C-alpha positions in Angstrom: 0.0 -0.1 0.2 1.2 3.3 -0.8 2.6 5.9 1.7 1.9 9.4 2.3 5.2 10.8 4.4 5.3 8.5 7.0 1.5 7.4 7.4 -0.6 5.0 5.2 -3.0 6.5 3.0 -6.1 4.3 4.4 -5.0 6.0 7.5 -4.8 9.6 6.8 -6.9 11.6 8.5 -9.7 13.9 7.4 -13.4 13.2 5.4 -12.8 11.3 2.0 -16.9 12.5 1.3 -18.7 15.7 1.7 -20.5 16.2 4.3 -24.3 16.3 4.0 -26.7 17.7 6.5 -29.8 15.7 7.0 -32.7 17.1 5.1 -35.0 19.4 6.5 -38.7 20.2 5.1 -38.8 23.8 4.0 -42.1 23.9 6.4 -40.2 24.0 9.3 -39.1 27.5 8.2 -42.2 29.1 6.8 -43.3 31.6 9.1 -46.8 32.6 6.5 -46.7 34.9 3.5 -45.0 38.0 3.2 -44.7 41.5 1.6 -43.6 41.5 -1.9 -42.6 44.8 -1.7 -40.5 44.2 0.8 -38.1 42.1 -1.6 -35.7 44.2 -3.3 -36.2 45.1 -6.9 -33.8 42.9 -8.6 -36.1 39.8 -6.5 -38.8 41.1 -7.6 -38.1 41.7 -11.3 -36.7 38.2 -11.2 -40.0 36.3 -9.7 -42.1 38.1 -12.5 -40.1 37.2 -15.2 -40.4 33.6 -13.9 -44.1 34.1 -13.5 -44.5 35.7 -16.8 -42.6 34.3 -19.3 -41.0 30.9 -18.3 -43.3 29.3 -16.4 -46.6 27.8 -18.6 -49.2 30.1 -16.9 -52.7 30.8 -18.4 -53.5 34.0 -20.0 -55.9 34.3 -17.5 -53.5 34.3 -14.4 -51.7 36.6 -16.1 -54.7 39.0 -15.9 -55.2 38.3 -12.8 -52.0 39.2 -12.1 -52.6 42.9 -13.6 -55.4 43.5 -11.8 -54.2 42.8 -8.4 -53.3 46.2 -8.1 -52.1 49.4 -9.8 -48.4 49.0 -8.5 -48.2 44.8 -9.2 -49.3 46.3 -12.8 -47.1 48.6 -13.4 -44.1 46.2 -12.4 -45.4 43.1 -14.4 -46.4 45.1 -17.4 -43.1 46.3 -17.5 -41.4 42.6 -17.8 -44.7 41.7 -20.1 -44.5 44.2 -22.9 -40.5 44.5 -22.3 -40.4 43.4 -26.1 -43.2 43.3 -28.4 -43.8 42.3 -32.1 -46.6 44.0 -34.1 -47.2 41.9 -37.6 -49.2 44.2 -39.5 -48.8 42.5 -42.9 -52.9 41.4 -42.4 -53.8 44.2 -41.6 -55.4 46.3 -44.6 -54.4 49.9 -44.3 -56.2 50.1 -41.2 -54.2 51.0 -37.7 -52.9 48.5 -35.2 -54.7 49.0 -32.3 -52.0 48.9 -29.9 -50.9 52.0 -31.0 -54.7 53.7 -31.2 -56.0 55.6 -28.4 -54.5 58.3 -26.2 -51.5 57.2 -23.8 -53.2 56.8 -20.0 -51.1 55.1 -17.1 -52.3 52.1 -17.6 -51.8 51.5 -21.9 -50.1 48.8 -22.3 -47.9 50.4 -25.2 -45.8 52.9 -22.4 -44.3 49.9 -20.9 -42.7 49.1 -24.3 -39.2 49.5 -24.3 -38.3 47.3 -27.3 -40.4 47.5 -30.4 -40.8 45.8 -33.8 -43.5 46.9 -36.6 -43.8 44.7 -40.0 -45.7 46.6 -41.9 -46.5 46.9 -46.0 -45.5 49.7 -47.6 -48.3 51.3 -49.6 -50.9 50.3 -47.3 -49.4 51.6 -43.9 -46.7 53.5 -45.0 -49.6 56.7 -44.2 -49.9 55.9 -41.4 -46.4 56.8 -40.1 -47.7 60.6 -40.6 -50.6 60.4 -38.7 -51.4 57.3 -36.2 -48.1 55.7 -35.9 -46.0 58.3 -35.9 -47.9 60.5 -33.1 -48.4 57.3 -30.7 -44.6 56.1 -31.3 -43.4 59.9 -30.6 -45.3 59.4 -27.2 -43.7 55.8 -26.1 -40.5 57.8 -26.4 -41.1 60.9 -24.4 -43.4 59.7 -22.1 -43.4 56.0 -22.5 -39.7 53.5 -22.1 -39.5 53.2 -26.1 -35.7 52.9 -26.5 -35.2 50.6 -29.5 -37.6 50.8 -32.8 -36.8 48.0 -35.5 -39.1 48.8 -39.0 -39.7 45.9 -41.2 -40.8 46.2 -44.6 -42.2 43.5 -45.9 -42.6 41.1 -49.5 -44.5 42.8 -51.9 -46.6 39.3 -52.0 -49.1 39.4 -52.0 -49.5 42.7 -52.8 -50.6 43.3 -56.9 -46.9 44.3 -57.4 -45.8 41.2 -56.5 -47.8 39.7 -60.2 -46.6 42.3 -62.4 -50.4 44.7 -62.1 -48.7 47.8 -60.8 -50.2 51.0 -60.5 -49.6 54.7 -61.9 -47.7 55.5 -58.6 -45.6 52.5 -58.8 -44.1 53.0 -62.5 -40.8 53.9 -62.3 -40.3 57.5 -63.2 -38.2 60.8 -64.3 -36.9 61.8 -60.0 -35.8 64.8 -59.5 -33.4 64.7 -56.0 -31.7 67.2 -54.2 -28.3 66.1 -52.3 -26.6 67.6 -49.6 -24.1 70.1 -51.3 -27.7 71.5 -53.2 -27.2 69.9 -56.7 -30.2 68.3 -58.1 -30.1 65.4 -60.2 -32.3 63.2 -61.3 -33.1 59.3 -61.2 -35.5 56.6 -61.9 -37.8 56.0 -59.2 -41.1 55.0 -58.1 -43.7 58.2 -58.5 -45.0 56.9 -54.6 -41.5 58.1 -53.3 -42.7 61.6 -54.2 -46.0 61.3 -52.7 -47.2 62.2 -49.2 -47.1 59.2 -47.1 -43.6 58.4 -48.4 -42.7 61.8 -47.8 -44.0 62.1 -44.2 -42.8 58.7 -43.5 -39.0 60.3 -44.1 -40.4 62.7 -42.1 -40.5 60.6 -39.1 -37.1 58.7 -39.7 -35.3 62.3 -40.1 -36.9 63.8 -37.1 -37.8 61.0 -34.6 -36.7 61.6 -31.2 -36.5 57.9 -31.0 -33.0 56.9 -29.3 -32.8 54.3 -31.7 -34.2 53.3 -35.5 -33.5 50.7 -37.7 -35.2 50.0 -41.0 -35.2 46.6 -42.5 -36.6 45.1 -45.9 -37.8 41.8 -46.8 -34.5 40.1 -48.6 -36.1 37.9 -51.4 -38.7 40.6 -53.0 -38.7 44.0 -52.4 -39.3 47.0 -54.1 -35.5 47.8 -56.5 -35.1 51.3 -55.2 -34.3 49.7 -51.8 -31.2 48.1 -53.1 -29.6 51.5 -53.3 -29.8 51.7 -49.4 -28.5 48.3 -48.4 -25.8 46.4 -48.7 -24.2 44.6 -52.2 -24.2 41.1 -52.5 -20.9 39.7 -51.6 -20.9 38.0 -55.2 -20.7 41.9 -56.8 -24.4 40.3 -58.7 -26.9 43.1 -58.4 -29.8 42.6 -56.1 -32.9 43.4 -58.1 -35.0 43.2 -55.6 -34.9 39.4 -55.0 -31.6 39.0 -53.0 -29.8 35.3 -53.1 -28.7 34.3 -50.2 -29.7 33.3 -46.1 -30.5 36.7 -45.1 -34.2 37.2 -44.4 -34.4 40.9 -44.1 -31.5 43.6 -45.5 -31.0 46.6 -43.2 -31.4 50.2 -44.9 -29.3 53.0 -44.3 -32.1 55.0 -43.6 -30.1 58.3 -43.2 -28.7 57.9 -46.3 -32.5 57.1 -47.6 -33.9 60.5 -46.2 -31.0 62.4 -47.7 -31.7 61.4 -50.9 -35.1 61.1 -51.2 -36.8 63.6 -49.2 -37.7 66.4 -50.8 -38.1 64.5 -54.0 -40.3 65.0 -56.9 -41.4 64.2 -60.0 -40.3 66.0 -62.4 -39.6 65.5 -66.6 -35.5 67.0 -67.5 -36.8 69.9 -69.7 -32.9 70.7 -71.5 -30.5 68.8 -73.1 -27.8 68.3 -70.4 -30.7 66.5 -67.6 -31.2 64.0 -70.2 -28.6 61.6 -68.9 -30.0 60.3 -65.6 -27.0 60.7 -62.9 -26.2 57.7 -61.3 -28.0 57.3 -57.8 -24.1 56.3 -56.4 -22.1 60.0 -57.0 -25.6 61.2 -55.3 -25.5 59.4 -52.3 -21.6 60.3 -52.1 -22.4 63.4 -52.6 -25.1 63.5 -49.8 -23.2 61.3 -47.0 -19.8 62.0 -47.7 -19.0 58.5 -48.3 -19.5 55.5 -50.7 -21.8 53.5 -48.6 -25.3 53.0 -50.0 
């Protein structure tokens, strides 16, 4: 048998196995109900997360929790509505009820921190100059909104997908103004010159929301968006149908605003305007770099 110093290992002092105290029933330490608000805020937050987000609770249980008292509602709503996704693709030009009505002390949307809105470009973009614009500004100024992600959904199943374009979808000559004040012509759909799209640009430009990101459906989007999302790694032109694994493409909306804000439909009236100016130089002049 091996030796450890002058003593056999078999007779070395000390425990070879950890000591576990005998089992004690929790009932022994139970002292009855306690005040929930006596707990630290961090612990209350973890309890509410467990109940609302991790535990398989029924909808009625959440409602009952909200109805306990106003203070419970405020803390629970901050957890429950922390992140919200509004998929408006099924709404045909109508506003999502979540973003309508006055902002009150119990309005769920005042507790939203991260919001995602997925919408149809033509059928709902007008709402950002109306209902949505007002509601989102209130959520940032009076509520807790910090991060807004806008996703322009696929053209399918809109008429544009099948090639049945209306007059506003047709690509015509559009006069745009760059940051240097120079005007040039590009080919773009007429609807970018109309009030709904221009109000959308105004919302992006003037919003007080700390962070706004804009995305378009990668596999099916209007070709004018291609001027403002990243180029394809292969070097091929996207042309509204991105080939790859990406589901959404991020749009450089600051470049979008600088290029299209104040755009107007106008035919070239003199010879030097007859050659359409490529979009890349316009963006370089507007932004000071070549990022598109």
